Structures are given as structure tokens and as C-alpha cells.
C-alpha positions as CSV (number, residue, x, y, z in Angstrom):
1,M,-31.5,-53.0,-75.0
2,M,-34.2,-51.4,-73.8
3,T,-36.0,-51.9,-70.3
4,P,-39.6,-52.1,-69.2
5,Q,-39.1,-49.1,-66.8
6,Q,-38.1,-46.7,-70.5
7,L,-41.1,-49.3,-72.2
8,A,-43.7,-47.5,-69.6
9,D,-42.2,-44.0,-69.6
10,I,-42.7,-44.1,-73.5
11,V,-46.1,-44.9,-73.6
12,A,-46.6,-42.1,-70.5
13,E,-45.4,-39.7,-72.7
14,T,-46.7,-40.6,-75.2
15,E,-49.7,-40.3,-73.4
16,R,-49.5,-37.2,-72.0
17,A,-48.1,-34.9,-74.8
18,G,-50.5,-36.4,-77.3
19,L,-49.7,-37.9,-80.9
20,V,-48.3,-34.7,-82.1
21,D,-45.5,-34.5,-84.5
22,T,-43.1,-32.8,-82.5
23,H,-43.4,-35.2,-80.2
24,L,-41.3,-37.7,-81.9
25,S,-38.3,-35.3,-81.6
26,D,-39.2,-35.3,-77.5
27,L,-38.7,-38.7,-77.9
28,R,-35.2,-39.2,-79.6
29,A,-34.0,-36.4,-77.2
30,A,-34.9,-38.2,-74.1
31,F,-33.8,-41.4,-75.5
32,P,-31.3,-40.9,-77.8
33,E,-30.0,-44.5,-77.9
34,L,-33.3,-45.5,-79.5
35,H,-35.2,-45.0,-82.9
36,F,-38.1,-43.9,-82.7
37,T,-40.9,-44.2,-85.9
38,W,-44.4,-43.1,-86.2
39,C,-46.8,-44.4,-88.5
40,M,-50.2,-45.7,-88.5
41,D,-51.4,-49.0,-86.8
42,D,-53.1,-50.5,-90.3
43,D,-49.9,-50.2,-91.7
44,V,-48.3,-52.5,-89.2
45,C,-48.7,-56.6,-89.9
46,G,-48.3,-59.3,-87.8
47,P,-46.7,-58.7,-84.5
48,Q,-49.0,-58.1,-81.2
49,P,-47.9,-54.9,-80.1
50,A,-45.1,-54.8,-76.5
51,A,-47.4,-52.0,-74.9
52,Q,-50.9,-49.7,-75.7
53,G,-51.7,-46.5,-75.2
54,K,-55.0,-44.2,-75.2
55,G,-54.7,-44.4,-78.5
56,F,-52.1,-45.6,-80.1
57,N,-50.2,-48.9,-79.6
58,V,-46.3,-49.3,-78.9
59,Y,-44.2,-52.3,-81.0
60,L,-40.3,-52.9,-80.8
61,V,-37.5,-52.9,-83.4
62,D,-34.5,-54.8,-83.5
63,G,-32.1,-53.5,-85.9
64,S,-29.3,-55.9,-84.9
65,N,-28.9,-57.7,-88.1
66,H,-28.8,-56.4,-91.8
67,C,-32.4,-55.4,-91.6
68,L,-34.7,-54.3,-89.6
69,C,-37.6,-56.3,-88.3
70,F,-40.2,-56.8,-85.7
71,T,-39.4,-57.5,-81.5
72,P,-41.8,-59.1,-79.0
73,S,-37.8,-58.4,-76.9
74,L,-37.1,-55.7,-74.7
75,E,-33.6,-57.0,-74.4
76,A,-33.1,-57.2,-78.6
77,A,-35.1,-53.4,-79.2
78,S,-32.9,-50.7,-80.8
79,G,-35.9,-49.3,-81.6
80,V,-39.8,-48.6,-81.0
81,V,-42.8,-47.7,-83.7
82,I,-45.5,-45.5,-82.4
83,A,-48.3,-46.9,-84.4
84,E,-51.9,-44.3,-84.0
85,L,-54.8,-46.1,-83.7
86,G,-57.6,-45.1,-86.2
87,E,-60.9,-43.9,-85.2
88,D,-62.7,-47.2,-85.9
89,D,-60.2,-48.9,-84.0
90,D,-60.2,-47.0,-79.9
């Protein structure tokens, strides 16, 4: 389960730190109960982002069943995908 404040903190921290490799380690340390993944936004097909930041979208992942799936629900979220926007997407 994720709270609205956690989502806001993840977006704010990602905007502050920038889209750098070491940022995922920092997020994992700050939010050990969540799984974090990084990809390009055009690799994500279908769901609407749960949040947006400067240069990235944030998607939520539900891992409660045997397979991971995107979810719009903070209550079901066990992970986060930070999806970097390409230059054409900004």
C-alpha cells in the first residue's frame, strides 16, 4: 500500500535528484517497502500515469497476485515505475 504523501515525495525527490542512475538506490533506501523500476516512457503501453514530474511519468505496480500489473490504485501499489520522457515527449 502506498499513500498519497509517499507518491508526492517520490515525485518531488525525483525532480530534485534528477534522472540519474543512483537515484533508484536512494529511493529504495527511503521507501524499502516499495519496488522501483526505471524505463523510458515509450516502453509503457496502456496505463495512465499516477503522477507526472519534470521529464518523467510515474506508474504504479501491483504485485499482490502471481504476475505484476499496472494499477491506478495507491492501495494496491507495491511498486513504482519511473518512466523517463524522451525529448519529443516533454
